[in-house]
C-alpha positions, 0 to 999 in steps of 0.5 A: 547562341551561347547561353550563360548558365546560372550558378547553382543556388547554394544548398539550404543549411539544415537547421540544427536541433532545437536543443543546440540552438536554444537550450532554454526552449527545450527546458521550457518544453520539459517544464510544460510537460511536467506541469501537465503531468502534475496537473493530471495527477492532481486532477485524478487524486482530487476526483477520487478523494472527493468520492472516497470521502462521501457519506454513501458507500457506493460513492466511496467505492467509486472513488476508491476504484478511481484511486486504485486505477490512478495508482496503477497508472502512476506506477508505470512511470518513475517521473509520475511516481515522483509527482505523486510523491510530491502531491502527498506533501499537500494535505488536501491531496493526501490519500491515506488519511481519507482512507482511515477517516472513511472506509477504514474508520472503526465504528464504536457502535450505533450513533447517539442521537441527541435532541440538539441534532433533531431540533437544531439548525444543522442535521446530524451527519450520518454515513453508511457503514463500509461494505466488504467490497469497500474495505477490500478496495481501501486496503488495496489503495493503502498498500499501493500508497505505501509501496509508492510513497514511504511517507504514506507509511508515516501518515498511516502510523498517525492513524493507528493503522496497525491496530485498525488492520489487526482488527480487520484481520480478526473481524472481516471476511476471507477477502479482506483478511488476505488483502489486510495481510498484504497491506500490513506487511507494506506498512511494517517492513520499513517502519520501526514505529509500526513494528512497535505498534504491531508488537504492542498489539500482540500481532505475532500471537494473532497471526499465529492463531490464524495460521494454527487454526486447522479449520480456517481457510487454507489461503489465509493460513498460507498468507499468514505463513508468507507474512511471518517469512517476510517479516522475520527475514526483514528483522533478522540480524538487527541489533537487540532491543529494537522492535520485534527483537524477540520475534523468533522467541514469540513464534517458537512460543506460539507455534513450536520449536520446529515451526519457528526453526523452519520459518527462520531458515526459510526466510534467509533464502530467495533474495537473489530470485526475480519477483515471480520466482521469489513469490513462488518460493515464498508460497512453497515455504509457507506450505511447508510451515503449515505441513510442519504444524500438521506433523506436530499435531 
């Protein structure tokens, strides 16, 4: 018996990519992902800022650790960095003001207790002073904010950040001093306002005093040398009359002609090196600066 063969069924057409069929759908997906990322950024900031604003130091330390962890995470993605920058346009999410109002707040003395505070309806608010660990964490968070978000530098200027950090540099321990120098350079490199404040606070003289102190901690002296190398390299070639226009003369006055010439010459090299090589070269040059001071003595 002859059996009629059925015609083969047509092969199903493959679906084109969703982006080709409905570009608006793909755009919506991207938008939803972006909103989700922004929500995660704001939640992380709100949580950290809540603790960083607390009255007790141990809570502030917890908040600062959370903020530092978040900043490290943000820095891994350009998209998330952009979202973090956008978040800092909202006052309730700004990190830098919270740092200077709490962990980096400079106490002028013991709080004055008034009778109104004792017998009044509302008790006087007391906050525990910042510990060394808290100040160190706050300085790292400050540096991270300034590196990720240029407008945070302007926010810090509003809080007289240079004056605050120079005070920390003079009064705190070795750990805080080292982190203070890192934060200070991140505040100053691209801020004429902060450079002007640094000049007004006699910052070069205070850095020179630390680097010239033979009995001082060697790592702090080296970091001071690195600070001067970075700073003088950044302002080199600028027009006269701007902030730190007399930086070379100031260094020469406080550290001597030989040391100033070495710092000036060394600061002109290393821009083409990768970050690791640049840091190594910077440390070598800073050590040579210290050695030049010892030879003078």
